C-alpha positions in Angstrom: 0.0 0.1 0.1 2.9 2.4 0.9 4.2 1.8 -2.4 1.0 2.5 -4.3 0.7 5.8 -2.3 4.1 6.9 -3.4 3.3 5.9 -6.9 0.3 8.1 -6.9 1.9 11.0 -5.5 4.7 10.8 -8.0 1.8 10.6 -10.8 0.2 13.7 -9.4 3.5 15.4 -9.4 4.8 14.6 -12.8 1.7 13.9 -14.8 -0.7 16.5 -13.1 1.9 19.1 -12.1 0.3 19.3 -8.6 2.4 21.7 -6.1 4.6 20.5 -3.4 2.3 21.5 -0.6 -0.7 19.6 -2.3 1.4 16.4 -2.8 2.4 16.5 1.1 -1.5 17.0 2.0 -2.3 14.2 -0.5 0.4 11.8 1.1 -0.4 12.8 4.6 -4.2 12.1 4.3 -3.7 8.7 2.5 -1.2 7.3 4.9 -3.4 8.3 7.9 -6.2 6.3 5.9 -3.7 3.4 5.5 -3.2 3.7 9.2 -6.6 3.2 10.0 -7.2 0.3 7.6 -4.2 -1.6 9.0 -4.7 -0.8 12.7 -8.4 -0.2 13.0 -9.6 -2.9 10.7 -6.7 -5.3 10.1 -6.9 -4.4 6.5 -4.3 -6.1 4.5 -4.1 -3.9 1.2 -5.7 -1.6 -1.0 -8.8 -3.4 -2.0 -11.6 -2.0 0.0 -15.3 -1.8 -0.2 -17.8 1.2 0.1 -18.4 0.1 3.7 -14.7 0.5 4.4 -14.5 3.9 3.4 -17.8 4.9 5.1 -16.2 3.3 8.3 -13.3 5.5 7.8 -15.5 8.7 7.3 -17.2 8.0 10.5 -14.0 7.5 12.5 -13.1 11.0 11.4 -16.5 12.4 12.6 -16.3 10.5 15.9 -12.6 12.2 16.2 -14.4 15.6 15.7 -12.9 16.4 12.4 -14.6 19.3 10.6 -16.8 18.9 7.4 -13.8 20.6 5.6 -11.3 18.1 6.8 -13.6 15.0 6.0 -14.5 16.5 2.6 -10.6 17.0 1.8 -9.7 13.4 3.0 -12.5 12.0 0.8 -11.4 14.0 -2.1 -7.7 12.4 -1.7 -9.4 9.0 -1.2 -11.6 9.4 -4.7 -8.6 10.6 -6.6 -6.5 7.7 -5.2 -9.0 4.9 -5.9 -9.3 6.3 -9.6 -5.9 6.2 -10.0 -5.6 2.5 -8.8 -8.6 1.6 -11.2 -6.9 3.3 -14.1 -3.7 1.5 -13.5 -5.6 -1.7 -13.2 -4.6 -2.6 -9.8 -8.4 -2.5 -8.6 -11.3 -3.3 -10.8 -13.9 -1.0 -9.1 -13.8 2.1 -7.2 -15.1 1.9 -3.6 -15.7 5.8 -3.6 -17.6 6.1 -6.8 -21.1 6.7 -5.5 -19.8 8.7 -2.3 -21.1 12.1 -2.3 -18.5 15.1 -0.6 -20.1 16.6 2.4 -21.7 19.8 1.9 -19.3 22.7 3.1 -20.7 25.8 4.5 -19.5 28.9 2.4 -18.0 31.4 4.6 -17.2 34.9 3.2 -13.4 35.4 3.6 -12.0 38.1 6.1 -11.1 41.3 4.4 -9.4 44.4 5.7 -11.0 47.8 5.2 -9.5 50.2 2.6 -8.5 52.4 5.8 -7.0 49.3 7.4 -5.0 48.4 4.4 -3.7 52.0 4.0 -2.5 51.7 7.7 -0.7 48.6 7.0 1.2 50.0 3.9 2.2 52.9 5.9 3.9 50.9 8.3 7.4 50.0 6.6 9.4 53.1 6.8 11.3 53.7 3.3 14.4 55.1 4.9 16.2 51.8 5.6 17.0 48.9 3.1 14.3 46.6 5.1 11.6 49.4 5.0 12.1 50.0 1.2 12.2 46.1 0.6 8.9 45.5 3.0 7.0 48.4 1.4 7.6 47.1 -2.2 6.6 43.6 -1.0 3.4 44.7 0.5 2.5 47.1 -2.2 3.2 44.5 -4.8 1.1 41.8 -3.1 -1.9 44.4 -2.7 -1.7 45.5 -6.1 -1.7 42.2 -7.8 -3.4 39.6 -5.6 -0.6 37.1 -6.0 0.0 34.3 -3.6 2.7 34.9 -0.9 4.3 31.9 -2.4 4.4 33.6 -5.8 5.7 36.8 -4.2 8.7 35.3 -3.0 9.3 33.1 -5.7 9.8 36.2 -8.0 13.3 36.9 -9.8 14.1 40.4 -10.9 13.7 39.3 -14.6 10.0 38.4 -13.7 9.1 42.1 -13.1 8.8 44.4 -16.3 8.3 47.9 -14.4 8.4 49.8 -17.8 5.7 47.6 -19.1 3.9 47.6 -15.6 3.3 43.8 -15.3 5.0 40.8 -13.9 5.3 37.1 -14.7 4.8 34.5 -12.0 4.3 30.7 -11.8 1.4 29.7 -9.7 -0.4 26.2 -8.6 0.2 23.5 -11.0 3.2 25.1 -12.5 1.1 27.5 -14.4 2.6 30.7 -15.6 0.5 34.1 -15.9 1.0 37.6 -16.5 -0.4 40.1 -13.9 -0.4 43.9 -14.2 1.0 46.1 -11.8 -0.2 49.4 -10.5 1.5 52.4 -10.4 2.2 52.6 -6.6 3.6 49.1 -6.5 5.8 50.2 -9.7 7.3 52.9 -7.7 7.8 50.8 -4.6 9.5 48.1 -6.6 11.9 50.6 -8.2 12.8 52.4 -5.2 13.8 49.0 -3.8 15.6 47.8 -6.6 17.5 51.2 -7.0 18.2 51.9 -3.3 17.9 48.7 -1.2 18.5 45.4 -2.9 22.0 46.1 -3.3 22.4 46.3 0.6 21.1 42.7 1.0 23.0 41.2 -2.1 25.8 39.0 -1.1 26.2 37.0 -4.5 26.2 38.9 -7.7 24.4 35.8 -9.4 21.6 35.9 -7.0 18.4 36.4 -9.1 15.9 36.5 -6.3 13.8 39.8 -6.2 13.4 39.9 -2.5 16.2 39.0 -0.2 16.8 38.4 3.3 19.5 39.7 5.6 21.8 36.9 4.5 21.2 37.8 0.8 19.2 34.9 -0.1 15.6 34.5 -1.2 13.2 35.5 1.3 11.1 32.7 2.6 7.3 32.5 3.0 7.9 32.3 6.7 10.0 35.2 6.6 7.2 37.3 4.9 4.7 35.9 7.4 6.9 37.4 10.4 7.3 40.9 8.6 3.5 41.2 7.8 2.4 40.2 11.5 4.8 42.7 12.9 3.5 45.4 10.8 -0.3 44.5 11.6 0.7 44.8 15.4 2.5 48.2 14.7 -0.8 49.5 12.9 -2.8 48.2 15.8 -5.1 46.0 13.7 -7.0 43.5 15.8 -8.0 41.5 13.0 -6.2 38.3 12.4 -4.1 39.1 9.6 -2.6 36.8 7.0 -1.0 36.9 3.7 -4.3 35.5 2.3 -6.4 38.2 4.1 -4.7 40.8 2.1 -5.3 38.8 -1.1 -9.0 38.6 -0.4 -8.8 42.2 0.3 -7.4 43.2 -3.0 -10.2 41.1 -4.6 -12.9 42.9 -2.7 -11.5 46.3 -3.3 -11.1 45.7 -6.9 -14.7 44.6 -7.2 
């Protein structure tokens, strides 16, 4: 079973182009399912019935798992069993007629325009770090790209004269995103006045650098945005994704 899970994860990565985080999530969910089969039911292998899968879903409910978690686990199982049928490991899919639990649709948390302005005004463009942080926040808010996409940008991905950037998102899909004038000015200032202060290796291509001269990480950006949210006195939970939702809401 472990070999089949590994083979399935490889298939998702190579054939489907799934992102690393998605592959980790699928692998984790499927290994927990396998542990349930092995330890809870004494099940010897991948062959399962509809009742087996239902027993697992009921086990998750008894553990107090949320509807969203159960729906995600079932989605992983459906994809896995479809793969096993496709590869002729199994002749039938035990999840074929199982419906995904209905999820409650919640409106995403967003910041008001005033709150966003407070946040964007926190970096002080008198230091290299302030210039870098201002450029990152302005770029994130202006484009709505994901934080993972933001920190993955290289200098060559940004065309300030043309007012756009190129980023690679989920599933290795590339897209061109327009950049507003405020973000263009902030990134220009960072490149002209600050990036060189961080740079240690002249061959480094990353747009946003940390104090060691390496590519800033997602975790590094998370710490930065949390610090500025505290400085701004914002009592809402602030995450990079909140800024993404705020961008979409304000745009609408």
